[in-house]
DRENFIMI-254577 format. One record per residue (C-alpha): x, y, z. Coordinates in steps of 0.1 Angstrom, whole numbers, plus 5000, padded with zeros to 4 digits. Example, Ala and Ser with C-alpha at 12.3 -4.5 7.8 and 13.67 -1.06 7.14 Angstrom:
BEGIN
512349555078/513749895071/
This chain:
BEGIN
500050005000/501250354992/502450575021/501550945025/503951215034/503251485060/502551725031/499851495019/501551374987/501251014981/504650834979/505350544957/506450204969/509449984961/508049884927/508250234913/511850264926/512749934910/511250044876/513250374877/516450204887/516149914863/518849914836/516149814811/514250134817/514550304782/516550604794/519550554770/522150474796/523150154779/525050364752/527250534778/530150394798/530450664825/534050724815/535250364819/535950314782/538650584783/539950444815/540250094799/542050234769/544450424792/545150104811/543750224844/541049964844/542249614835/540349374858/537749364885/540049524910/540649824887/536849844880/536249854918/538650144923/537150334893/533550284905/534450384941/536050704929/533250784906/530650714933/532150964958/532651244932/530351254902/527951004918/527551214950/527051534930/524451374908/522651214938/522451554955/520851714924/518451424920/517351434956/516851814955/514651784924/512651504941/512251734971/510651994949/513352254945/513252464913/514452224885/515552514862/517752644890/518952294897/519852264860/522052574863/523652424894/524352104874/525952314846/528252484872/529252144886/530152004851/533152184838/533651944808/531652054777/531551694766/530051584799/527551874798/526451754764/526151394776/524151504806/521651684785/521451404759/520651154787/518251404802/516251424770/516051054767/515051014803/512451284800/510751104771/510650774791/509550944823/506751144807/505350834790/505650634823/504550884849/502751174832/503451494852/502751864849/506151924865/507951714839/506051884811/506952224825/510652144826/510551994791/508952324779/511452544798/514552354785/513552204751/517252114744/517251894775/517851934812/520751754830/519951394836/520151404874/517651684875/515251494853/515851174873/514851354905/511751504889/510851164875/511151014909/508851284923/506351214895/506550844905/505750934941/509250864953/511151074978/514651234978/516350934993/514950714965/516150954939/519550974955/519850594955/518950584918/521550844909/524250684931/523550334917/523550464881/526950624886/528550284891/526050044875/526750194840/530550164842/530249804856/528049694828/530249864802/533349694816/531849354809/531849444772/535049634771/537249384790/535349064785/534949074822/533048794839/529548944846/529648774881/532748974889/531249294878/528149234899/530249144929/531949484925/528649654928/527549434957/530649524977/530049894971/526449864985/527250015019/528950305003/526050354979/523750385009/526150635026/526350854995/522650844990/522050945026/524551235024/522951354992/519451355006/520551535037/522351795015/519151844995/517151915027/519752175037/519652335002/515852375006/516652635033/520152745027/520252754989/521752534962/525352594973/524652345001/524452064974/527551854968/530051974943/532551694943/534851694913/536751424894/539151624871/540451304854/536951214843/536551564828/539851544810/539251194796/535651284786/537051554763/539551304748/536951034744/534551274726/537251324699/537950954692/536950874656/535950514667/534450424701/532150164715/530250394738/528950754734/530750864765/
């Protein structure tokens, strides 16, 4: 049975969360490696151990930042202002383009799945696409989910995509890739909790309270990857 918040808004159950977090949800993420393709080519990720280190670093930087933005959007903060905050936290032009491309695809899937006036308004305000974490948070809100749910989705996505891509890039045993994610589960919970708490602070203190963790190497390699004439993944 659905629960109801103090504000009276009905919240979704675990089924909605599973649908949104499912890798088969048609949001376009399967075409992106989250930077692990460039890391594999550079020799920084060669096996399950290297993948684990890569995912842990991504989780606590780009993942934390994305989770904070998603949680804030799910909480009801202004999504256009959040999109500007996402831009400020994404110094790489290639990653900004990727974020908006993924946001457009997620917007299409979310509006078809959970029709929402708030999603419609954001699509109208930013017809070229909003950043993916902002759309993710608003989709979670449309599905009746809360900020912690949105943060968990964003945090999991930040490592789930690279782990799946590594199976194709390295011929890695899928069991090993899944084990990497399972061992990161406690840290995923911690990051999601930090992100949701930051979103609540931002509701009163402003968007500067949201995480702004950076991963300069991801920014640099994203620019290099975008210039490759041949690549398996879009980013």
